[in-house]
Structure formats: C-alpha cells, structure tokens
C-alpha atoms as a printed R data frame, in Angstrom:
    type eleno elety resid chain resno       x       y       z
1   ATOM     1    CA   UNK     A     1  17.685 -18.211  -7.280
2   ATOM     2    CA   UNK     A     2  18.962 -15.061  -9.300
3   ATOM     3    CA   UNK     A     3  19.297 -12.860  -6.397
4   ATOM     4    CA   UNK     A     4  21.183  -9.635  -6.586
5   ATOM     5    CA   UNK     A     5  22.231 -10.653 -10.061
6   ATOM     6    CA   UNK     A     6  22.897  -6.848 -10.768
7   ATOM     7    CA   UNK     A     7  23.639  -7.180 -14.477
8   ATOM     8    CA   UNK     A     8  20.905  -9.599 -15.379
9   ATOM     9    CA   UNK     A     9  18.694  -7.679 -18.141
10  ATOM    10    CA   UNK     A    10  17.961 -10.959 -20.411
11  ATOM    11    CA   UNK     A    11  15.781 -13.791 -19.239
12  ATOM    12    CA   UNK     A    12  14.151 -15.092 -22.542
13  ATOM    13    CA   UNK     A    13  16.175 -18.385 -21.888
14  ATOM    14    CA   UNK     A    14  13.544 -19.040 -18.940
15  ATOM    15    CA   UNK     A    15  10.564 -18.946 -21.025
16  ATOM    16    CA   UNK     A    16  10.030 -22.456 -21.257
17  ATOM    17    CA   UNK     A    17  10.877 -23.470 -17.717
18  ATOM    18    CA   UNK     A    18   8.162 -25.843 -16.162
19  ATOM    19    CA   UNK     A    19   7.762 -24.206 -12.864
20  ATOM    20    CA   UNK     A    20   4.544 -25.883 -12.372
21  ATOM    21    CA   UNK     A    21   5.519 -27.739  -9.129
22  ATOM    22    CA   UNK     A    22   6.965 -24.813  -7.398
23  ATOM    23    CA   UNK     A    23   5.224 -23.126  -4.117
24  ATOM    24    CA   UNK     A    24   8.044 -20.853  -3.058
25  ATOM    25    CA   UNK     A    25   8.703 -17.770  -5.454
26  ATOM    26    CA   UNK     A    26  10.028 -15.519  -3.206
27  ATOM    27    CA   UNK     A    27  13.431 -13.590  -4.011
28  ATOM    28    CA   UNK     A    28  13.635 -15.039  -7.394
29  ATOM    29    CA   UNK     A    29  14.520 -11.952  -9.247
30  ATOM    30    CA   UNK     A    30  15.274  -9.690  -6.239
31  ATOM    31    CA   UNK     A    31  17.847  -7.137  -6.699
32  ATOM    32    CA   UNK     A    32  17.920  -7.322 -10.689
33  ATOM    33    CA   UNK     A    33  18.582  -3.865 -11.065
34  ATOM    34    CA   UNK     A    34  19.070  -4.211 -14.712
35  ATOM    35    CA   UNK     A    35  15.938  -6.548 -15.560
36  ATOM    36    CA   UNK     A    36  13.666  -4.095 -17.532
37  ATOM    37    CA   UNK     A    37  11.454  -6.939 -19.251
38  ATOM    38    CA   UNK     A    38   9.554  -9.902 -18.040
39  ATOM    39    CA   UNK     A    39   7.652 -10.900 -20.859
40  ATOM    40    CA   UNK     A    40   9.335 -14.457 -20.958
41  ATOM    41    CA   UNK     A    41   7.719 -15.425 -18.026
42  ATOM    42    CA   UNK     A    42   4.227 -14.665 -19.666
43  ATOM    43    CA   UNK     A    43   3.774 -18.589 -19.798
44  ATOM    44    CA   UNK     A    44   5.032 -19.573 -16.329
45  ATOM    45    CA   UNK     A    45   2.576 -22.164 -14.529
46  ATOM    46    CA   UNK     A    46   2.879 -20.985 -11.049
47  ATOM    47    CA   UNK     A    47  -0.632 -22.003  -9.997
48  ATOM    48    CA   UNK     A    48   0.632 -23.954  -6.994
49  ATOM    49    CA   UNK     A    49   2.799 -20.781  -5.504
50  ATOM    50    CA   UNK     A    50   1.761 -19.399  -2.455
51  ATOM    51    CA   UNK     A    51   4.793 -17.245  -1.370
52  ATOM    52    CA   UNK     A    52   5.546 -14.446  -4.026
53  ATOM    53    CA   UNK     A    53   7.003 -12.063  -1.441
54  ATOM    54    CA   UNK     A    54  10.189 -10.025  -2.814
55  ATOM    55    CA   UNK     A    55  10.151 -11.782  -6.599
56  ATOM    56    CA   UNK     A    56  10.907  -8.424  -8.272
57  ATOM    57    CA   UNK     A    57  11.872  -6.531  -5.222
58  ATOM    58    CA   UNK     A    58  14.034  -3.752  -6.328
59  ATOM    59    CA   UNK     A    59  13.961  -4.117 -10.175
60  ATOM    60    CA   UNK     A    60  14.717  -0.604 -10.298
61  ATOM    61    CA   UNK     A    61  14.728  -0.303 -14.166
62  ATOM    62    CA   UNK     A    62  11.233  -2.844 -14.729
63  ATOM    63    CA   UNK     A    63   9.168  -0.881 -17.139
64  ATOM    64    CA   UNK     A    64   6.481  -3.418 -18.153
65  ATOM    65    CA   UNK     A    65   4.856  -6.086 -16.014
66  ATOM    66    CA   UNK     A    66   2.035  -7.280 -18.821
67  ATOM    67    CA   UNK     A    67   3.980 -10.336 -19.147
68  ATOM    68    CA   UNK     A    68   2.096 -11.172 -15.859
69  ATOM    69    CA   UNK     A    69  -1.095 -10.709 -16.934
70  ATOM    70    CA   UNK     A    70  -1.849 -14.769 -16.929
71  ATOM    71    CA   UNK     A    71  -0.272 -15.739 -14.113
72  ATOM    72    CA   UNK     A    72  -2.580 -17.655 -11.711
73  ATOM    73    CA   UNK     A    73  -1.337 -16.547  -8.359
74  ATOM    74    CA   UNK     A    74  -4.905 -17.778  -7.044
75  ATOM    75    CA   UNK     A    75  -3.075 -19.809  -4.168
76  ATOM    76    CA   UNK     A    76  -0.613 -17.117  -2.932
77  ATOM    77    CA   UNK     A    77  -1.165 -15.763   0.488
78  ATOM    78    CA   UNK     A    78   2.167 -13.666   0.689
79  ATOM    79    CA   UNK     A    79   2.574 -10.879  -1.611
80  ATOM    80    CA   UNK     A    80   4.855  -8.664   0.572
81  ATOM    81    CA   UNK     A    81   7.700  -6.211  -1.215
82  ATOM    82    CA   UNK     A    82   6.839  -8.115  -4.423
83  ATOM    83    CA   UNK     A    83   7.584  -5.129  -6.667
84  ATOM    84    CA   UNK     A    84   9.063  -3.019  -3.590
85  ATOM    85    CA   UNK     A    85  11.781  -0.421  -5.383
86  ATOM    86    CA   UNK     A    86  10.567  -1.026  -9.034
87  ATOM    87    CA   UNK     A    87  11.186   2.829  -9.212
88  ATOM    88    CA   UNK     A    88  10.652   2.845 -13.090
89  ATOM    89    CA   UNK     A    89   7.402   1.189 -13.201
90  ATOM    90    CA   UNK     A    90   4.707   3.814 -14.272
91  ATOM    91    CA   UNK     A    91   1.425   1.580 -14.158
92  ATOM    92    CA   UNK     A    92  -0.015  -1.759 -12.905
93  ATOM    93    CA   UNK     A    93  -1.228  -3.264 -16.322
94  ATOM    94    CA   UNK     A    94  -0.660  -6.892 -16.154
95  ATOM    95    CA   UNK     A    95  -2.462  -7.278 -12.681
96  ATOM    96    CA   UNK     A    96  -5.845  -6.653 -13.363
97  ATOM    97    CA   UNK     A    97  -7.171 -10.076 -13.900
98  ATOM    98    CA   UNK     A    98  -5.124 -11.458 -10.633
99  ATOM    99    CA   UNK     A    99  -7.008 -13.504  -7.940
100 ATOM   100    CA   UNK     A   100  -5.305 -12.535  -4.802
101 ATOM   101    CA   UNK     A   101  -8.469 -13.760  -2.918
102 ATOM   102    CA   UNK     A   102  -6.166 -15.869  -0.408
103 ATOM   103    CA   UNK     A   103  -3.552 -13.232   0.127
104 ATOM   104    CA   UNK     A   104  -2.839 -11.897   3.723
105 ATOM   105    CA   UNK     A   105  -0.025  -9.958   3.520
106 ATOM   106    CA   UNK     A   106   0.236  -7.191   1.124
107 ATOM   107    CA   UNK     A   107   2.774  -5.095   3.115
108 ATOM   108    CA   UNK     A   108   5.672  -2.923   0.993
109 ATOM   109    CA   UNK     A   109   3.922  -4.745  -2.307
110 ATOM   110    CA   UNK     A   110   4.610  -1.428  -4.316
111 ATOM   111    CA   UNK     A   111   6.536   0.571  -1.545
112 ATOM   112    CA   UNK     A   112   8.995   2.886  -3.650
113 ATOM   113    CA   UNK     A   113   7.613   2.498  -6.753
114 ATOM   114    CA   UNK     A   114   8.213   6.154  -7.492
115 ATOM   115    CA   UNK     A   115   6.926   6.530 -10.809
116 ATOM   116    CA   UNK     A   116   3.620   4.923 -10.351
117 ATOM   117    CA   UNK     A   117   0.936   7.493 -10.997
118 ATOM   118    CA   UNK     A   118  -2.320   5.491 -10.229
119 ATOM   119    CA   UNK     A   119  -3.872   2.489  -9.159
120 ATOM   120    CA   UNK     A   120  -5.606   1.191 -12.445
121 ATOM   121    CA   UNK     A   121  -4.864  -2.388 -12.518
122 ATOM   122    CA   UNK     A   122  -6.054  -2.976  -9.033
123 ATOM   123    CA   UNK     A   123  -9.797  -2.098  -9.337
124 ATOM   124    CA   UNK     A   124 -10.961  -5.679  -9.361
125 ATOM   125    CA   UNK     A   125  -8.693  -7.530  -6.857
126 ATOM   126    CA   UNK     A   126 -10.324  -9.088  -3.924
127 ATOM   127    CA   UNK     A   127  -8.258  -8.488  -0.562
128 ATOM   128    CA   UNK     A   128 -10.745  -8.957   1.537
129 ATOM   129    CA   UNK     A   129  -8.584 -11.636   3.220
130 ATOM   130    CA   UNK     A   130  -5.940  -9.413   3.633
131 ATOM   131    CA   UNK     A   131  -4.764  -8.167   7.214
132 ATOM   132    CA   UNK     A   132  -1.458  -6.622   6.576
133 ATOM   133    CA   UNK     A   133  -1.659  -3.478   4.338
134 ATOM   134    CA   UNK     A   134   1.498  -1.681   6.126
135 ATOM   135    CA   UNK     A   135   3.692   0.441   3.591
136 ATOM   136    CA   UNK     A   136   1.868  -1.100   0.687
137 ATOM   137    CA   UNK     A   137   2.201   2.177  -1.224
138 ATOM   138    CA   UNK     A   138   4.919   3.890   0.769
139 ATOM   139    CA   UNK     A   139   7.102   6.110  -1.299
140 ATOM   140    CA   UNK     A   140   4.906   6.286  -4.165
141 ATOM   141    CA   UNK     A   141   5.580   9.780  -4.258
142 ATOM   142    CA   UNK     A   142   4.055  10.250  -8.106
143 ATOM   143    CA   UNK     A   143   0.493   8.535  -7.165
144 ATOM   144    CA   UNK     A   144  -1.925  10.997  -7.658
145 ATOM   145    CA   UNK     A   145  -5.239   8.711  -8.097
146 ATOM   146    CA   UNK     A   146  -6.274   6.007  -5.797
147 ATOM   147    CA   UNK     A   147  -9.600   5.724  -6.975
148 ATOM   148    CA   UNK     A   148  -9.502   2.228  -8.155
149 ATOM   149    CA   UNK     A   149  -9.623   1.193  -4.873
150 ATOM   150    CA   UNK     A   150 -12.910   2.098  -3.768
151 ATOM   151    CA   UNK     A   151 -14.347  -0.982  -4.063
152 ATOM   152    CA   UNK     A   152 -11.599  -2.795  -1.870
153 ATOM   153    CA   UNK     A   153 -13.051  -4.950   1.070
154 ATOM   154    CA   UNK     A   154 -10.335  -4.334   3.740
155 ATOM   155    CA   UNK     A   155 -12.317  -5.235   6.914
156 ATOM   156    CA   UNK     A   156 -10.074  -7.902   7.850
157 ATOM   157    CA   UNK     A   157  -7.347  -5.431   7.936
158 ATOM   158    CA   UNK     A   158  -5.484  -4.508  11.046
159 ATOM   159    CA   UNK     A   159  -2.521  -2.865  10.005
160 ATOM   160    CA   UNK     A   160  -2.577   0.353   8.140
161 ATOM   161    CA   UNK     A   161   0.790   1.591   9.175
162 ATOM   162    CA   UNK     A   162   2.502   3.881   6.309
163 ATOM   163    CA   UNK     A   163   0.075   2.541   3.831
164 ATOM   164    CA   UNK     A   164   0.437   5.782   1.629
165 ATOM   165    CA   UNK     A   165   3.228   7.476   3.681
166 ATOM   166    CA   UNK     A   166   5.350   9.778   1.296
167 ATOM   167    CA   UNK     A   167   2.589  10.066  -1.308
168 ATOM   168    CA   UNK     A   168   3.722  13.419  -1.667
169 ATOM   169    CA   UNK     A   169   1.264  13.896  -5.046
170 ATOM   170    CA   UNK     A   170  -1.751  12.473  -3.179
171 ATOM   171    CA   UNK     A   171  -4.247  15.459  -3.217
172 ATOM   172    CA   UNK     A   172  -7.231  13.681  -3.070
173 ATOM   173    CA   UNK     A   173  -8.033  10.431  -1.039
174 ATOM   174    CA   UNK     A   174 -11.260   9.494  -3.117
175 ATOM   175    CA   UNK     A   175 -11.562   6.016  -3.352
176 ATOM   176    CA   UNK     A   176 -11.065   5.255   0.254
177 ATOM   177    CA   UNK     A   177 -14.376   6.832   1.828
178 ATOM   178    CA   UNK     A   178 -16.051   3.636   1.771
179 ATOM   179    CA   UNK     A   179 -13.089   1.259   3.114
180 ATOM   180    CA   UNK     A   180 -14.360  -0.407   6.561
181 ATOM   181    CA   UNK     A   181 -11.565  -0.120   8.393
182 ATOM   182    CA   UNK     A   182 -13.234  -1.427  11.673
183 ATOM   183    CA   UNK     A   183 -10.830  -4.112  12.473
184 ATOM   184    CA   UNK     A   184  -7.666  -1.848  12.208
185 ATOM   185    CA   UNK     A   185  -5.372  -1.208  15.166
186 ATOM   186    CA   UNK     A   186  -2.294   0.508  13.454
187 ATOM   187    CA   UNK     A   187  -2.830   3.650  11.439
188 ATOM   188    CA   UNK     A   188   0.361   5.370  12.564
189 ATOM   189    CA   UNK     A   189   1.910   7.313   9.635
190 ATOM   190    CA   UNK     A   190  -0.736   6.367   7.447
191 ATOM   191    CA   UNK     A   191  -0.581   9.405   5.267
192 ATOM   192    CA   UNK     A   192   2.564  10.814   6.738
193 ATOM   193    CA   UNK     A   193   4.243  13.384   4.356
194 ATOM   194    CA   UNK     A   194   1.155  13.415   1.561
195 ATOM   195    CA   UNK     A   195   2.291  17.169   1.342
196 ATOM   196    CA   UNK     A   196  -0.209  17.669  -1.417
197 ATOM   197    CA   UNK     A   197  -3.144  16.296   0.834
198 ATOM   198    CA   UNK     A   198  -5.623  19.348   1.822
199 ATOM   199    CA   UNK     A   199  -9.005  18.023   3.409
200 ATOM   200    CA   UNK     A   200 -10.175  14.721   4.938
201 ATOM   201    CA   UNK     A   201 -13.729  14.795   4.630
202 ATOM   202    CA   UNK     A   202 -13.858  11.730   2.718
203 ATOM   203    CA   UNK     A   203 -12.769   9.654   5.943
204 ATOM   204    CA   UNK     A   204 -15.753  11.039   8.092
205 ATOM   205    CA   UNK     A   205 -17.501   7.565   8.041
206 ATOM   206    CA   UNK     A   206 -14.267   5.813   8.927
207 ATOM   207    CA   UNK     A   207 -14.891   3.394  12.317
208 ATOM   208    CA   UNK     A   208 -11.471   3.518  14.069
209 ATOM   209    CA   UNK     A   209 -12.841   2.550  17.556
210 ATOM   210    CA   UNK     A   210 -10.323  -0.369  17.310
211 ATOM   211    CA   UNK     A   211  -7.338   1.683  16.716
212 ATOM   212    CA   UNK     A   212  -4.782   2.000  19.331
213 ATOM   213    CA   UNK     A   213  -1.973   3.737  17.570
214 ATOM   214    CA   UNK     A   214  -2.417   6.965  15.463
215 ATOM   215    CA   UNK     A   215   1.247   8.318  15.967
216 ATOM   216    CA   UNK     A   216   2.082  10.911  13.062
217 ATOM   217    CA   UNK     A   217  -0.782   9.822  10.768
218 ATOM   218    CA   UNK     A   218  -0.844  12.726   9.405
219 ATOM   219    CA   UNK     A   219   2.655  14.035   9.993
220 ATOM   220    CA   UNK     A   220   4.147  16.472   7.317
221 ATOM   221    CA   UNK     A   221   0.794  16.889   5.216
222 ATOM   222    CA   UNK     A   222   1.694  20.288   4.846
223 ATOM   223    CA   UNK     A   223  -1.195  21.590   2.544
224 ATOM   224    CA   UNK     A   224  -3.711  20.231   5.311
225 ATOM   225    CA   UNK     A   225  -6.105  22.915   6.445
226 ATOM   226    CA   UNK     A   226  -9.372  21.138   7.143
227 ATOM   227    CA   UNK     A   227  -9.661  18.197   9.521
228 ATOM   228    CA   UNK     A   228 -13.688  18.676  10.244
229 ATOM   229    CA   UNK     A   229 -13.906  15.697   8.762
230 ATOM   230    CA   UNK     A   230 -12.599  13.618  11.626
231 ATOM   231    CA   UNK     A   231 -14.643  15.338  14.473
232 ATOM   232    CA   UNK     A   232 -17.247  12.162  14.923
233 ATOM   233    CA   UNK     A   233 -14.445   9.696  15.027
234 ATOM   234    CA   UNK     A   234 -14.450   7.230  18.136
235 ATOM   235    CA   UNK     A   235 -11.196   6.543  20.136
236 ATOM   236    CA   UNK     A   236 -10.657   3.847  22.676
237 ATOM   237    CA   UNK     A   237  -8.853   4.886  25.781
238 ATOM   238    CA   UNK     A   238  -5.799   3.311  24.961
239 ATOM   239    CA   UNK     A   239  -4.934   5.274  21.717
240 ATOM   240    CA   UNK     A   240  -1.362   6.731  21.082
241 ATOM   241    CA   UNK     A   241  -1.356  10.380  19.349
242 ATOM   242    CA   UNK     A   242   1.971  11.253  19.134
243 ATOM   243    CA   UNK     A   243   2.942  13.775  16.455
244 ATOM   244    CA   UNK     A   244  -0.405  12.997  14.619
245 ATOM   245    CA   UNK     A   245  -0.530  16.435  13.035
246 ATOM   246    CA   UNK     A   246   2.913  17.183  13.395
247 ATOM   247    CA   UNK     A   247   4.208  19.858  10.917
248 ATOM   248    CA   UNK     A   248   0.593  20.355   9.401
249 ATOM   249    CA   UNK     A   249   1.454  24.146   9.237
250 ATOM   250    CA   UNK     A   250  -1.487  25.052   7.318
251 ATOM   251    CA   UNK     A   251  -3.875  23.337   9.735
252 ATOM   252    CA   UNK     A   252  -6.258  25.808  11.127
253 ATOM   253    CA   UNK     A   253  -9.279  24.518  12.875
254 ATOM   254    CA   UNK     A   254  -7.905  21.635  15.339
255 ATOM   255    CA   UNK     A   255  -9.619  23.019  17.824
256 ATOM   256    CA   UNK     A   256 -13.087  22.193  16.180
257 ATOM   257    CA   UNK     A   257 -12.529  18.622  16.701
258 ATOM   258    CA   UNK     A   258 -15.052  17.159  19.052
259 ATOM   259    CA   UNK     A   259 -13.245  14.482  20.276
260 ATOM   260    CA   UNK     A   260 -13.679  13.256  23.878
261 ATOM   261    CA   UNK     A   261 -10.273  12.664  25.057
262 ATOM   262    CA   UNK     A   262 -10.173  13.741  28.313
263 ATOM   263    CA   UNK     A   263 -10.075  10.037  29.660
264 ATOM   264    CA   UNK     A   264  -6.943   9.056  27.360
265 ATOM   265    CA   UNK     A   265  -4.329   6.965  29.232
266 ATOM   266    CA   UNK     A   266  -1.515   9.147  27.107
267 ATOM   267    CA   UNK     A   267  -1.025  12.658  26.852
268 ATOM   268    CA   UNK     A   268  -1.889  14.037  23.540
269 ATOM   269    CA   UNK     A   269   0.860  16.080  21.264
270 ATOM   270    CA   UNK     A   270  -0.900  16.715  17.933
271 ATOM   271    CA   UNK     A   271   1.626  19.214  17.107
C-alpha cells in the first residue's frame, strides 16, 4: 500500500482506519525509510490478519514499536521479514503481549536490526508451531543477550539456517541450552561470524541427529576456543560439514571431539 514511500514520516491520518476485515497486511509500510513513529496504528483492529510479512521491512528510522502492544496477531501465520532492516530499533518493547501461536514462518523477522541489544519482549512468545526460524536475528550486530529466548518451544523447527549469523556482539548463548532442536535439518551458518562467541558448552544437550546441513555453522567465530561441549553430538551419515569451523583461528581442541564420522558420505572440511 505504501511500499517504498521513502519520504513518508507521518501516518497520524491512518489512526481511525477500519482495517478489521483485512487479512493480508504484508508490505504495507515496506521501504518507508523515513518513518520513525507508528503510534497512530495502536488501535488498528488487525485480528483477522494472517500475513504480516514485510510490513515494516526496511523502516530504517523506526525507533519505537510500543504502538503495537495491543495488536491482536493471534491469526497470523507469516511474520517473515516483518521488521527486517529496522536498523534504528534498539528494543522490542511492544511485542511482549503478542500471541504468535499460529505463526509458522519467522524467517528474517528481525534480520538487520543492528541496534537491537537484547531479546526482551519475546520472552512469553509461544513459537511452538514455528518451523522456519532462518535468518531471524541475522545481522543483529549489537545483540548480546538472548536469555529471554530460554523458554521458547521450538521442537517443530526444521530450518535454523543463519538464525544468529552476524551477531558479532553475542559472547554467550545462554538461553539456548534447553532448546529442543530435534527436528532441525538445516543448521548451516547458524552462528556464522559470531565473532565474540568463545565456547559452546551450553549446546551439549542439543539433539541434532536429524540435521543434515552443518556447513559454515560456526564460520568466522574468531573468539571460539573450546568446542568440547559438542563432543557427544550424534550425526547422521548424510551430513554436510563444509567449512563448519572455518576461520575459527583460536580453536585449540578440535581433535578432542569424539564424533564418529568415519562413515560419513561427504568429506569433512572443518577448517
């Protein structure tokens, strides 16, 4: 509707719009790079909406999303790219009451939110029907605290590709230790270029037995020195490992892994 309205900065005239019969809200404000305030949308009745993909994509000046706190997104299934490229957004206050239970696609949702420092606002989200979490926090270079994700039920997730790729301020993955990733098949690039990440002990109980793609999973983790937390991981015989630990220059104990890899179909190229 307002796609690529680059100069649009004031949407107060939309405050009383009746959008109660709308179901597809995708791309409405995508590319509105001058939009910084969306409080005018706080009373929108979007309860029939199912597609919220790209709605604020590349709204690079958007600072505050508290105007969305009362949005009823309970029928939404597609949240992909919703706030992608909102590079000025530093917190997610306004999303804490969202019911995203029906959501299945969360890919790229916060990708490129380079000012986002923590995941507060997402702690009560029920993402148990989600299957695609790829690139969700990709490029969130200021993200340093993900403890609010510890209660996420992601057992239906199968795509975790690049989920935290480029989170260069992330030094701890506390919050992920209890995740049930047993249905995941694509873990490629998941922590790619998390250059502050130093150890992976918290991933020791992950069940990744259905995974088939681990390529570049920890590529460019420049501070990673200890991977013994992964020593009990069990892999299928058809897994890909290309570049899994490429450019992990401080990694010391890769030979300590107790992985039974001799029957793997594909040659392993860790480094």
